[in-house]
N, C-alpha and C positions, 0 to 999 in steps of 0.2 A: 504494500500500500504506500502510495507516494505522499510526500509532505507538501501541503498546501502553503503557498507563500504570498498569494494575492487574494483580495476579496472575491467572493463568488456567491452566487445565489444557490440556495438549496434546491429550489424547484424551478421547472420550466414554466412557460406561460400556461400550459394545460394542466399544471398542478402535479405532474409526475416528477420523479427524481431527476435532477440535473447530474448526469454522470461525472461532469467536470468537478463537482463538489465532493466526490468520494475521495477520502484521504484523511490525513491528520494534520494538525497545525499547532504551533506554539502560542498562538493567540486566537481569539474568537473572530475569525475572518469570514464566517458564513452568514449570509443574510437569510433569515428564516421567516420573513414577513409573509410568505405565501401560505404558511400553515395556519389553518383556521379561517382563511379568507377566500375559500374556493367554492362557495356555494354548497350544494347538497351532494356533489359527486363523491366526496370523501368523508362526509359527515359521519361522526361516530368513531372514526379511526384516528382523528387528530388528538394528539396528547401534548399538552404544554404545561411546564412546571418550573418552579424555582424551589430548591431545597437548600437551606443554609443550616449548618451546624457549627457551634462554637464550643471548644473545650477550654476550660480554665482550671486552675489548681483546685477549685472547690466545686465547680458545677459543670454540667453539660447543658447547652441550650440548643433548641432546634425549632425551625419553622418550615412549613410547607405551604405553598400556594399553587394550586393547579386547576386546570380546566381540561376536561375530557370530552368536550362538546356537549354531551347530554348531562353532565354532572360537574360541579365544582367540588373538589375535595381538598380540605385544608386541615392543618394541625399546628399547634404550638405545644412545646413540651420542655420542661425544665427538670433536671435531676440534681439533687444535692448529693455529691459524691461521698460525703462522710456518712450520712444517715440513710442514703438511698431512698429518701422520700422524693416523690415526684408530684409535679403540678402539671396540668395540661388540659387541653380540650381539642376535640376533632369535630369536623362538620362535613357532611355530605349534602350538598344543595342540589336538588333536582327541580327543574332544569338548572343549568349553570347560570348563576347570577351573583351580583355582589363581588365580582372578581375582575381585576384589571392586570393584564400581563402584556408587556411590550412585544411587538412582533419579532424583534431581534434583541439579543442581550445588550443591556445598557441603553436601550432605545426609549426608556421612559420609566415611570414609577410602577412598582408592584403593589397591589392592594388586595386585601381580602377582609371582608367583614361578614361575619355570620354569627349565629347565636353562640355566645360563650367565648368568642375570640375576635381579635383585631390585629391585623398585620400590615406594616408599611415597610417597604424596601426602597431606598432612594440612592442614586448615584450622587456623591458629594465630592468636594475637592479632596483628592488624595485617597479615595476609596468608596466604600458602600456602607450606608447606614441601615442597620437592621433594628426595627422596633416591633415588639409583639407584646400582647397583653391577654391574659386569661384570668379567671378567678383565682386570687391568691398569689399571682406571680406576673412579673413583667421584666423585660430587659430592653436596654438601649445600648447598642454596640456598633462601633465602626470597624469594619474589616478593611484595613489599609491595603492599598495596591502600590507596593514599592516600585520605583523606576526599574524597568528591565525584568520585572517578575513575569515568568512564563506560565501559560495556562494550557492544559491539554484540551484540544478541540478535535472531535472525531465525528465523521459521518459513517454510519453503519448501514450498509445496503442489504436488505433481504430481497427486494425486488424493485421494479420501477414505481410501485405504488405503496410499498411498505419499507420504511427507512427511518432512521433516527439520527438526529444531531445532538451530541452531548458535549457539554463543557464541564470538565472536572477540574476545579480550581482549588488547589490544596495549599496549605501553609501560608494563608493570608494572616499577617499579624493583626490581632484583635485587641480592642480596649473599650471600656465602657462600664456599665453597671448592670447588676441583676438584683431584683427585689423579690423576696419570698416572704409571705405572711408579715409584711410590713418592715422587714429587715433588709437593708441594702448592702450588698457586697460588691467589691470591685471586680471587674474583668481586667486584670492587670496586664499592661503592655509588657511584652517580652516573655510572658508566660502563658499567653492565651492565643489560640489559633482558630481561624475560621476556614470552613470548606464549603464550596458551592458545587451543587449538582444542578446544572441548567439543562433542560431538555425541551426539544421541539421535534415532533415527527409524527409518523403514522405507524402504529404498531399492529402486529398480529394480535388476535383476541386473547390467546392463551400463551403466557411466557413465564419463564423462570430465570432468575439471575442470582449471582453472588456479587457482593461489592464490599470493598474495604478501603479505608482511608485513615491517615494519621499524620501528625505533624509535631515538630518540636526541635529543640536544639540538643544535639548529641555529639559528643567527641569534638566539640568546637565547630560543628557544621549545622546549618539549618536544613533539615530533611523533611520532605513531604512524600508520603506514600499514597499511591492511587492504583488499586488493583480491582479487576472485574473479571467475570467469567460467565459462561453458559449462554447468555443471550447473544453474544457476538460470534459463537462457534459457527464455522462454515461460511462466514461473510467475507473473510479476508481482512477484517478490521479488528483491532483490539483497543481497549481503553486502559492499558497498563502503562504506568510511567513512575519514575522516581524523580523528585525535584530536589536538587542539591544546590543550596545557596542561590535559589531563584532560577537555576538553569534546569530545563526539562530534559530528561533522558527517556525517550519513548521506547517501550518494549513491544516489538511487533508480534511476539509469540503469544499463543494462548498459555496461560499459567495453569499449573496443577494445584487444585484446592483439595485439602484433606481435612475433613471435619465431620462430626456426627452430632446433629441437632438433638439427639436423645441424650447426649452427654456434652452439652454446650460449654460447660465449665472446663472441660479438658482442652489442652492447647490445640489450636488450629495451625496448619502449616500451608503456606502458599509459596510455590517455588517455580523457577523457570526463567530463561532469558537473562541470567546473571543475578537474579534475585533469589534469596533464600530467607524467608521470613516466618517467624512464629508469632502467633497472636494468643494472648492469655486473657480471657474475658473475666469481668467481675459483675456485670449486670446484663440481663436479657430483657429488652423492651419488646414485649409480645403484642402484636396487633393482628386481630382477626376481623374481617368484614365479609358479610354475605348478604348482598342485596339482590340475589338471583343473577341478573345479568352482570352486575359488578361484584366481584369477590376478590379478596386479597388475604394472603397469609404471610406475615413478616415477622421474623426474629432478627432484631438488630441488637447485636451484642457489643457492649462497650468494654474496652480493656486496653492493654498495652502491647505494642509491637516491638519486636527485636529481630536482629539478624544481620545480614550483610547484603550489599549490592555491589557487583563488579561492573564497571562501565565498559563500553565498547573499546575504550582506550586501555583497559586493563587495570584501572585503579579500583581497589576494593575499599568500599566505604562501610564501616560498621555503624550500626545504630541500635539503640536500646531505650526502653522507657518511653517510646512515642505513644502518647495518648490518642486513641481513635476508636474505630469500630470495625466490625465485619458483620454482614447481614446475609440472610437466606430469604429469598422472596419468591412467591408464586402468585401471579396476578391473572385474573380473568377480567378483562376490561374492554 
C-alpha cells in the first residue's frame, strides 16, 4: 500500500470509492465530505464518528460522537483509576438528530446533545479542545498538536462501495481538568495523553475488530502505540504504527493478536512487523447493545503496554508502562 503525500478526495462524484485515495499518510490528507451527503443511494451504510480518549495519572476520560445515518450514538465516560469508580452516560437517538460532525477532520465543530450528556469538540490555537458533561462528572481538556506531530491516516478498501477512512492520532499531549462529584482534579501536562479515532466511511453490516493504543514517555522517548486487526484483513491496508518523538513508523503487516476474553486479566500479546508488545489490563469496560438491527459487543480493557519496537533502520526502541487500552469489538450496524 502506497503512502499518500497530496490531498485527495475519498469519493468520486457518484459516491463510490476514489481508488487514488487508497493508501496511508502521515497527516489527514483525505477529504471525506462526500460521506453522508449522497442522497439515498448509500443511506444506512454511512458511518461517521469522533472518539477521543485521554489518560492521566488519576483518570481515564472518553467521549464518542457518531452518526450512523439512521441513529446517532454517543457516550461520555470517566474512570477514577484509584477507586475504579466510573461516571458516564450513553445515548442512542433514533433517527439521528442533535449531532453535528464536520465533513472532513478539522472542518468544523463537533457537537452532541442528548438526554444525560453534552459534548463539544473544537479546533483551537495549538490543538483541540474537548469538553463533555454527564451527571456527576465533566472534563475540559486541550489535546495539543505539536509542530511536526504525525498522525496515521489510512483508507481501507473492501470494495468500491464499502470502505473506511480512519485517522488514528496517538500521543497528543493533554492538559486541563476533570471534575467528579464536585471535586476537580488536574489533567497535568507532561503526564497526560490524548488519542483520537476519527472515522468516515461505509461499512459492511457485520464486522469485528481489535484495537489498541497507548502513549507516554519511556526511556527518554515519547512513544505512541497504535495497533489494529481483523477488520483490515485481506484489504491490503493496515492501521498499525508506532510514533516515536512525533515521527510515525507505519507497519504494513497484519499483526498477530493473542488474547482470551474469558481471561481478560491475563497478559495480551501483539507482535509482528518489528513490534513485540505485551498488554496487562486492570479494568474491563463492558458495553452491550441490542436494538435488533443495531447491536454491539465491546470489551475495552485499560492497562499498560510494554515491549520493544525495531525500526526499519534497525534501531530497537524499548518501552514500558505506557498507559492505554486494547479492545475486542463485534458490531452489527
